[in-house]
C-alpha positions as CSV (number, residue, x, y, z in Angstrom):
1,Q,35.5,28.0,107.4
2,V,36.6,31.1,109.0
3,Q,38.6,33.6,107.5
4,L,40.5,36.4,109.8
5,V,42.1,39.6,108.5
6,E,44.0,41.7,110.6
7,S,44.8,45.5,110.1
8,G,46.2,48.4,112.2
9,G,49.6,47.5,112.2
10,G,52.2,50.0,111.8
11,L,55.3,52.0,113.1
12,V,55.1,53.7,116.1
13,Q,57.3,55.4,118.9
14,A,57.8,53.9,122.4
15,G,55.1,55.3,124.7
16,G,52.7,55.6,121.8
17,S,49.2,53.3,121.0
18,L,47.9,51.6,118.1
19,R,44.4,49.5,117.8
20,L,44.3,46.5,115.7
21,S,41.5,44.9,114.2
22,C,40.6,41.6,113.1
23,A,37.6,41.2,110.8
24,A,36.0,37.7,110.4
25,S,33.9,36.1,107.7
26,G,32.7,32.8,106.6
27,G,31.4,31.6,110.1
28,T,28.9,32.5,113.1
29,F,31.5,35.0,114.5
30,S,29.5,35.2,118.0
31,R,30.3,31.6,118.5
32,Y,33.9,31.8,118.9
33,A,36.5,32.6,121.5
34,M,39.0,34.9,120.1
35,G,42.8,35.4,120.7
36,W,45.5,37.5,119.7
37,F,49.1,36.3,119.6
38,R,52.4,37.7,118.2
39,Q,55.6,36.5,116.8
40,A,59.1,38.5,117.2
41,P,61.9,37.6,114.8
42,G,63.9,34.4,115.9
43,L,61.3,33.8,118.8
44,E,58.2,31.3,119.2
45,R,54.7,32.7,118.8
46,E,53.5,33.8,122.1
47,F,49.7,34.3,123.6
48,V,48.7,38.2,123.9
49,A,45.2,38.3,124.9
50,A,41.9,36.3,124.5
51,I,38.2,37.0,124.7
52,N,34.9,34.9,125.3
53,W,32.1,34.9,122.7
54,S,30.2,37.9,124.5
55,G,33.1,40.0,125.4
56,G,32.3,39.5,129.0
57,S,35.5,37.6,130.1
58,T,39.3,38.3,128.9
59,G,42.5,37.1,129.5
60,Y,45.8,38.7,129.3
61,A,49.6,37.8,129.1
62,D,51.5,39.2,132.0
63,S,53.8,41.3,129.7
64,V,50.9,43.3,128.5
65,K,48.3,43.3,131.3
66,G,47.2,47.1,132.1
67,R,48.4,48.3,128.7
68,F,46.3,46.2,126.1
69,T,43.0,45.6,125.9
70,M,41.0,43.3,123.9
71,S,37.3,43.8,123.0
72,R,35.0,42.6,120.4
73,D,31.8,43.9,118.4
74,N,29.8,40.9,117.3
75,A,27.5,42.9,115.1
76,K,30.8,43.9,113.1
77,N,32.2,40.4,113.3
78,T,35.3,42.1,114.7
79,V,37.7,41.8,117.6
80,Y,40.3,44.8,118.6
81,L,43.6,45.0,120.4
82,Q,44.0,48.5,121.9
83,M,47.7,48.7,122.5
84,N,49.0,51.6,124.9
85,S,52.4,52.4,126.2
86,L,54.0,50.5,123.7
87,K,57.8,49.2,124.2
88,P,60.1,48.2,121.6
89,E,59.7,44.5,123.0
90,D,56.3,44.7,121.5
91,T,57.7,44.7,118.2
92,A,56.2,41.6,116.4
93,V,53.9,40.2,114.0
94,Y,50.6,40.3,115.5
95,Y,48.1,37.4,114.8
96,C,44.5,37.0,115.5
97,A,43.1,33.6,116.0
98,A,39.5,31.5,116.3
99,S,38.6,29.0,118.4
100,T,35.5,26.9,118.6
101,R,36.3,25.6,122.2
102,S,35.0,27.0,125.4
103,F,37.0,29.8,126.9
104,Y,36.6,28.5,130.1
105,S,38.5,25.5,129.5
106,G,41.4,27.5,130.7
107,S,43.6,26.7,127.6
108,Y,43.2,30.1,125.5
109,Y,46.8,30.9,126.1
110,T,48.0,27.8,123.9
111,D,48.0,28.2,120.1
112,L,46.8,24.8,119.7
113,W,43.5,25.8,121.3
114,Y,42.7,27.7,118.3
115,N,41.2,26.4,114.8
116,Y,41.6,29.3,112.5
117,W,44.5,32.1,112.1
118,G,44.6,35.3,110.3
119,Q,48.0,36.4,108.1
120,G,49.2,38.9,110.6
121,T,49.9,42.4,110.9
122,Q,53.5,44.0,111.5
123,V,53.6,46.2,114.6
124,T,57.1,48.0,115.1
125,V,57.9,50.0,118.0
126,S,60.9,52.4,117.8
127,S,62.7,53.8,121.0
C-alpha cells in the first residue's frame, strides 16, 4: 500500500510560480509511474502530467505544456510539479497519483490507470 501526501499549494498571482511536491511512503517508489491531476469546482478531474519510473519520460496536457514541468527524485521518494506562468484557469485541487502499470502503455492520462491517490493540495491563482 502506497501513501501519497501532496504539499506546496497556495495562493499566487497570475504569472507567478509554485512548486508542488508529493511524498510517497509504504512502497518501492522507483517502481511506480506517477501522475498529477487537478479538479476545479464543478468540473471533472483532469490529467496534468505524468512521469515514468526513472524520470526519463514525461507527458503533459496541452493546457500546461511549456509552463509546467514534472520531475522526480527516487532517493527522496518524491515527485514535483513546477508550475510557471500560472493562469486563473489553473485554479484547482491538485492530486498526485501512482501507478503500477507501464508508462509506455500510453494510458497515463486517464485516472483509472492509477492505483493510489493523495488527498490533494489547493492551488488558487488570482487575476
